[in-house]
MARPA-522246 format. One record per atom (N, C-alpha, C, O, CB): residue in three letters; x, y, z negated. Coordinates in steps of 0.1 Angstrom, whole numbers, padded with zeros to 4 digits, always signed. Glycine has a CB too. Example, Ala and Ser with C-alpha at 12.3 -4.5 7.8 and 13.67 -1.06 7.14 Angstrom:
BEGIN
ALA+0132-0057-0078ALA+0123-0045-0078ALA+0132-0033-0078ALA+0142-0033-0085ALA+0113-0045-0090SER+0128-0022-0071SER+0137-0011-0071SER+0129+0000-0079SER+0134+0011-0080SER+0141-0006-0057
END
This chain:
BEGIN
MET+0001-0246-0124MET-0005-0235-0112MET+0004-0228-0121MET+0008-0230-0133MET-0023-0230-0108ASN+0005-0213-0109ASN+0015-0202-0110ASN+0009-0190-0112ASN-0003-0189-0110ASN+0023-0202-0099THR+0014-0181-0114THR+0011-0164-0120THR-0004-0165-0112THR-0015-0167-0116THR+0024-0148-0112THR+0004-0163-0100THR-0008-0158-0091THR-0022-0167-0088THR-0033-0162-0086THR-0001-0156-0077GLN-0020-0177-0088GLN-0033-0183-0094GLN-0039-0185-0100GLN-0051-0190-0099GLN-0035-0188-0095THR-0029-0180-0114THR-0041-0181-0129THR-0046-0169-0129THR-0055-0168-0136THR-0037-0183-0146GLY-0041-0156-0121GLY-0046-0144-0122GLY-0058-0148-0114GLY-0069-0149-0119GLY-0036-0132-0118ALA-0056-0151-0103ALA-0071-0155-0095ALA-0085-0162-0098ALA-0097-0162-0094ALA-0067-0162-0086ARG-0077-0169-0106ARG-0091-0175-0118ARG-0094-0167-0128ARG-0105-0165-0133ARG-0088-0190-0127GLY-0090-0165-0129GLY-0092-0153-0144GLY-0098-0141-0140GLY-0103-0134-0149GLY-0076-0147-0152GLU-0099-0136-0122GLU-0107-0127-0118GLU-0119-0129-0112GLU-0127-0121-0108GLU-0100-0122-0113ASP-0119-0146-0110ASP-0131-0151-0105ASP-0143-0155-0117ASP-0155-0156-0117ASP-0126-0164-0095ALA-0133-0156-0128ALA-0143-0158-0140ALA-0151-0149-0149ALA-0161-0150-0156ALA-0136-0164-0148ALA-0137-0133-0143ALA-0145-0121-0151ALA-0155-0119-0145ALA-0166-0119-0151ALA-0139-0107-0153CYS-0157-0118-0131CYS-0168-0110-0116CYS-0180-0122-0122CYS-0192-0119-0125CYS-0159-0115-0090THR-0177-0131-0122THR-0188-0147-0132THR-0193-0139-0139THR-0201-0131-0135THR-0181-0161-0143PHE-0188-0139-0153PHE-0194-0135-0162PHE-0199-0116-0162PHE-0208-0110-0168PHE-0184-0139-0173LEU-0192-0114-0155LEU-0199-0095-0154LEU-0211-0099-0139LEU-0216-0090-0133LEU-0180-0076-0148GLN-0211-0107-0138GLN-0224-0108-0130GLN-0234-0116-0140GLN-0246-0115-0139GLN-0222-0116-0115LYS-0231-0121-0144LYS-0246-0125-0158LYS-0246-0119-0164LYS-0252-0124-0174LYS-0248-0135-0168GLN-0242-0107-0165GLN-0243-0094-0178GLN-0253-0083-0172GLN-0258-0073-0177GLN-0226-0085-0181GLY-0254-0090-0156GLY-0265-0075-0147GLY-0254-0068-0142GLY-0258-0057-0141GLY-0276-0063-0158CYS-0244-0069-0139CYS-0230-0061-0133CYS-0233-0063-0116CYS-0237-0073-0112CYS-0212-0069-0138GLN-0232-0050-0108GLN-0225-0057-0094GLN-0215-0052-0090GLN-0210-0040-0092GLN-0233-0058-0082ILE-0209-0062-0082ILE-0190-0062-0081ILE-0194-0053-0069ILE-0202-0056-0060ILE-0178-0080-0078LEU-0186-0040-0070LEU-0185-0035-0057LEU-0173-0036-0049LEU-0172-0034-0037LEU-0187-0024-0058ALA-0162-0040-0059ALA-0149-0042-0056ALA-0139-0055-0058ALA-0144-0063-0066ALA-0144-0033-0062ARG-0130-0058-0054ARG-0121-0067-0064ARG-0108-0059-0057ARG-0108-0053-0047ARG-0123-0088-0063ASN-0100-0062-0065ASN-0083-0062-0064ASN-0082-0048-0054ASN-0076-0047-0043ASN-0075-0080-0055TRP-0090-0038-0060TRP-0091-0027-0047TRP-0074-0020-0054TRP-0071-0019-0066TRP-0111-0012-0046ARG-0065-0016-0039ARG-0054-0016-0044ARG-0051-0001-0036ARG-0059+0002-0026ARG-0045-0030-0041ARG-0038+0009-0041ARG-0036+0023-0036ARG-0022+0026-0041ARG-0017+0023-0052ARG-0047+0033-0041PRO-0015+0032-0030PRO+0002+0033-0038PRO+0006+0039-0052PRO+0017+0041-0057PRO+0011+0041-0030CYS-0007+0041-0057CYS-0002+0048-0073CYS-0008+0038-0084CYS-0005+0039-0096CYS-0011+0066-0077GLY-0021+0023-0076GLY-0024+0015-0088GLY-0031+0004-0080GLY-0029+0000-0069GLY-0034+0022-0100GLU-0038+0000-0090GLU-0046-0013-0086GLU-0057-0012-0098GLU-0056-0009-0110GLU-0035-0028-0086ILE-0069-0017-0090ILE-0081-0023-0102ILE-0087-0033-0098ILE-0093-0033-0088ILE-0093-0015-0107ASP-0085-0046-0109ASP-0091-0055-0105ASP-0102-0057-0099ASP-0102-0063-0088ASP-0091-0060-0110ILE-0115-0051-0108ILE-0128-0052-0108ILE-0133-0037-0106ILE-0128-0028-0111ILE-0133-0059-0121VAL-0143-0036-0098VAL-0147-0021-0100VAL-0163-0029-0096VAL-0165-0036-0086VAL-0138-0006-0087ALA-0173-0025-0108ALA-0185-0029-0108ALA-0195-0018-0114ALA-0191-0009-0121ALA-0185-0041-0115LEU-0207-0020-0111LEU-0216-0012-0117LEU-0226-0016-0130LEU-0230-0028-0130LEU-0225-0009-0107GLU-0228-0011-0136GLU-0236-0020-0146GLU-0248-0003-0149GLU-0245+0007-0154GLU-0223-0029-0163GLY-0257-0008-0145GLY-0267+0003-0145GLY-0266+0013-0136GLY-0267+0012-0124GLY-0268+0009-0156LYS-0263+0026-0143LYS-0256+0037-0140LYS-0242+0038-0147LYS-0238+0049-0151LYS-0265+0049-0143THR-0235+0027-0149THR-0224+0031-0153THR-0212+0027-0144THR-0212+0015-0141THR-0224+0028-0165LEU-0201+0035-0139LEU-0191+0022-0131LEU-0181+0021-0141LEU-0176+0027-0151LEU-0182+0027-0113VAL-0179+0008-0136VAL-0168+0001-0143VAL-0158+0001-0135VAL-0158+0002-0123VAL-0170-0011-0148PHE-0146-0003-0148PHE-0132-0003-0139PHE-0126-0016-0148PHE-0121-0013-0159PHE-0120+0014-0138ALA-0127-0026-0145ALA-0122-0033-0154ALA-0105-0042-0148ALA-0102-0045-0137ALA-0136-0043-0158GLU-0099-0043-0159GLU-0085-0050-0160GLU-0088-0063-0166GLU-0097-0066-0173GLU-0074-0042-0170VAL-0081-0068-0162VAL-0086-0085-0163VAL-0070-0090-0162VAL-0063-0090-0152VAL-0097-0091-0147LYS-0066-0097-0178LYS-0055-0102-0177LYS-0058-0118-0186LYS-0067-0122-0193LYS-0043-0091-0185THR-0047-0123-0181THR-0051-0143-0180THR-0036-0147-0188THR-0025-0144-0184THR-0053-0153-0155ARG-0038-0154-0198ARG-0030-0158-0202ARG-0028-0172-0209ARG-0039-0174-0215ARG-0029-0151-0207ALA-0021-0182-0211ALA-0023-0193-0214ALA-0019-0191-0231ALA-0024-0200-0237ALA-0016-0204-0205SER-0012-0185-0238SER-0004-0179-0250SER-0005-0171-0256SER-0009-0162-0248SER+0005-0176-0249ASN-0004-0163-0272ASN-0002-0149-0271ASN+0015-0148-0268ASN+0020-0137-0266ASN-0008-0139-0286ALA+0020-0155-0267ALA+0031-0153-0260ALA+0035-0142-0259ALA+0026-0135-0256ALA+0031-0157-0249PHE+0047-0135-0261PHE+0048-0120-0253PHE+0035-0109-0257PHE+0031-0099-0251PHE+0048-0123-0235GLY+0032-0114-0267GLY+0015-0103-0273GLY+0004-0102-0267GLY-0006-0094-0267GLY+0015-0087-0273GLY+0009-0114-0259GLY-0015-0118-0254GLY-0015-0108-0241GLY-0007-0099-0237GLY-0035-0108-0274PRO-0026-0112-0237PRO-0029-0101-0229PRO-0033-0086-0230PRO-0029-0075-0226PRO-0037-0104-0224LEU-0042-0089-0237LEU-0044-0067-0243LEU-0030-0062-0242LEU-0028-0055-0231LEU-0049-0062-0267ALA-0016-0064-0251ALA-0009-0059-0251ALA+0001-0056-0235ALA+0012-0049-0235ALA-0005-0065-0261ALA-0004-0062-0225ALA-0001-0059-0209ALA-0012-0051-0207ALA-0017-0053-0197ALA+0000-0072-0198VAL-0016-0044-0212VAL-0022-0029-0210VAL-0021-0019-0219VAL-0027-0012-0228VAL-0034-0029-0209THR-0009-0020-0213THR+0004-0004-0218THR-0007+0009-0209THR-0015+0009-0199THR+0031-0005-0206ALA+0000+0020-0219ALA-0003+0033-0217ALA+0003+0035-0202ALA-0005+0041-0195ALA+0003+0042-0228GLY+0014+0032-0196GLY+0019+0034-0180GLY+0007+0031-0174GLY-0001+0040-0170GLY+0031+0023-0173LYS+0004+0013-0175LYS-0012+0007-0164LYS-0021+0015-0167LYS-0030+0017-0158LYS-0019-0010-0168GLN-0022+0020-0178GLN-0039+0024-0180GLN-0033+0038-0175GLN-0043+0044-0171GLN-0048+0022-0200ARG-0026+0044-0174ARG-0025+0060-0164ARG-0027+0047-0148ARG-0039+0045-0148ARG-0002+0074-0166LYS-0023+0042-0141LYS-0026+0038-0130LYS-0034+0031-0125LYS-0036+0033-0113LYS-0019+0034-0127ILE-0042+0023-0131ILE-0056+0022-0135ILE-0067+0035-0131ILE-0075+0036-0122ILE-0055+0020-0150ALA-0063+0045-0145ALA-0075+0056-0141ALA-0068+0066-0126ALA-0076+0073-0118ALA-0078+0070-0159LEU-0056+0064-0124LEU-0054+0070-0112LEU-0059+0069-0097LEU-0062+0077-0088LEU-0044+0068-0112ALA-0059+0051-0100ALA-0068+0047-0085ALA-0077+0044-0088ALA-0084+0039-0078ALA-0065+0037-0077ALA-0085+0046-0101ALA-0100+0049-0103ALA-0110+0063-0096ALA-0121+0065-0091ALA-0101+0049-0119HIS-0095+0072-0099HIS-0100+0086-0092HIS-0103+0085-0077HIS-0114+0086-0072HIS-0088+0098-0094LEU-0093+0083-0072LEU-0091+0073-0056LEU-0104+0068-0051LEU-0109+0071-0040LEU-0081+0058-0058PHE-0109+0060-0060PHE-0120+0046-0057PHE-0136+0058-0055PHE-0146+0057-0047PHE-0121+0030-0078ILE-0132+0067-0065ILE-0143+0076-0070ILE-0144+0088-0056ILE-0153+0088-0048ILE-0139+0084-0088LYS-0136+0094-0055LYS-0129+0100-0044LYS-0135+0093-0026LYS-0145+0098-0021LYS-0109+0096-0049GLU-0130+0087-0022GLU-0129+0077-0013GLU-0142+0067-0010GLU-0143+0063+0002GLU-0118+0069-0018ASN-0152+0064-0020ASN-0164+0058-0021ASN-0173+0067-0023ASN-0183+0066-0015ASN-0165+0050-0030ALA-0172+0077-0032ALA-0187+0082-0034ALA-0193+0073-0045ALA-0204+0079-0047ALA-0197+0081-0021PRO-0193+0062-0053PRO-0208+0060-0056PRO-0212+0066-0063PRO-0206+0075-0069PRO-0212+0050-0060LYS-0222+0064-0065LYS-0237+0075-0075LYS-0241+0063-0089LYS-0249+0053-0090LYS-0258+0078-0060PHE-0230+0073-0099PHE-0226+0069-0112PHE-0234+0081-0122PHE-0236+0093-0119PHE-0206+0068-0114ASP-0237+0075-0132ASP-0237+0086-0144ASP-0230+0084-0156ASP-0234+0090-0166ASP-0249+0088-0150SER-0220+0075-0156SER-0212+0080-0169SER-0194+0063-0165SER-0200+0053-0161SER-0229+0075-0190ILE-0184+0062-0165ILE-0174+0056-0163ILE-0171+0048-0175ILE-0173+0052-0186ILE-0164+0065-0158ARG-0165+0036-0173ARG-0159+0031-0186ARG-0149+0026-0178ARG-0147+0025-0166ARG-0166+0020-0196PHE-0140+0021-0190PHE-0125+0011-0183PHE-0125+0002-0194PHE-0123+0004-0206PHE-0107+0021-0182ASP-0127-0009-0189ASP-0127-0022-0199ASP-0118-0031-0194ASP-0114-0030-0182ASP-0142-0031-0201VAL-0110-0043-0206VAL-0102-0048-0204VAL-0108-0062-0205VAL-0117-0063-0214VAL-0094-0043-0210ILE-0105-0075-0198ILE-0114-0083-0199ILE-0100-0094-0200ILE-0091-0094-0191ILE-0126-0082-0188CYS-0100-0104-0214CYS-0091-0119-0216CYS-0098-0124-0215CYS-0109-0125-0219CYS-0083-0123-0226LEU-0086-0131-0207LEU-0086-0143-0208LEU-0080-0154-0215LEU-0075-0160-0206LEU-0085-0144-0200LEU-0077-0161-0226LEU-0065-0166-0232LEU-0069-0175-0236LEU-0077-0175-0245LEU-0058-0159-0240GLY-0062-0192-0230GLY-0064-0205-0230GLY-0084-0207-0230GLY-0091-0210-0240GLY-0053-0211-0244GLY-0085-0206-0220GLY-0101-0208-0216GLY-0110-0196-0226GLY-0122-0198-0223GLY-0106-0227-0221LYS-0108-0186-0233LYS-0117-0186-0240LYS-0117-0166-0231LYS-0107-0159-0227LYS-0113-0192-0259LEU-0130-0162-0230LEU-0132-0148-0222LEU-0137-0138-0235LEU-0145-0141-0244LEU-0146-0148-0208THR-0127-0124-0232THR-0128-0116-0246THR-0133-0107-0238THR-0125-0105-0229THR-0114-0112-0257HIS-0149-0095-0237HIS-0152-0083-0226HIS-0148-0072-0238HIS-0157-0070-0246HIS-0171-0080-0219ILE-0139-0068-0239ILE-0134-0055-0246ILE-0139-0044-0234ILE-0133-0042-0223ILE-0116-0055-0250LYS-0153-0033-0240LYS-0155-0028-0235LYS-0150-0013-0234LYS-0146-0012-0245LYS-0161-0032-0236ASN-0148+0001-0228ASN-0145+0009-0235ASN-0133+0006-0240ASN-0133+0009-0252ASN-0154+0011-0243ALA-0124+0002-0237ALA-0112-0005-0238ALA-0098+0008-0239ALA-0087+0006-0244ALA-0111-0015-0223PHE-0102+0022-0234PHE-0096+0029-0230PHE-0098+0044-0226PHE-0109+0046-0219PHE-0093+0023-0225SER-0093+0053-0227SER-0100+0066-0220SER-0087+0070-0213SER-0077+0070-0219SER-0108+0079-0232PRO-0087+0072-0200PRO-0079+0083-0190PRO-0078+0090-0197PRO-0087+0096-0203PRO-0085+0090-0177ALA-0061+0093-0200ALA-0056+0108-0201ALA-0065+0116-0196ALA-0072+0113-0186ALA-0043+0111-0195ARG-0067+0133-0205ARG-0068+0140-0201ARG-0063+0151-0185ARG-0052+0156-0184ARG-0069+0141-0209GLY-0078+0153-0173GLY-0069+0154-0163GLY-0069+0142-0154GLY-0065+0146-0143GLY-0055+0157-0168THR-0072+0128-0153THR-0068+0122-0146THR-0081+0121-0138THR-0081+0119-0126THR-0060+0111-0151LEU-0091+0123-0143LEU-0103+0116-0139LEU-0110+0131-0140LEU-0122+0133-0138LEU-0109+0102-0151
END
């Protein structure tokens, strides 16, 4: 399986997991020139932007290490555009990371906060 297929499987698993937690999936692989958001979901009145990282092993630092400060900035910029373009109704925003490592899913809520002034 190539990395694209692995990533797609991970995102499918993450969506299924979020839906079982009561989330409504609003978008997947939402792209703009400034960045991409793997999953946009609504959990109650919280708008969730989730980055999904799938890895077979912890080589190269594992999945969470791949969500660098630069990646976080791009996700926050894309989140800003998503809100501007779609005007979803929400009371709060959360940035999560969902890691799939060797078949085990770990959901990290509030994994990061965007830089001040991004949103």
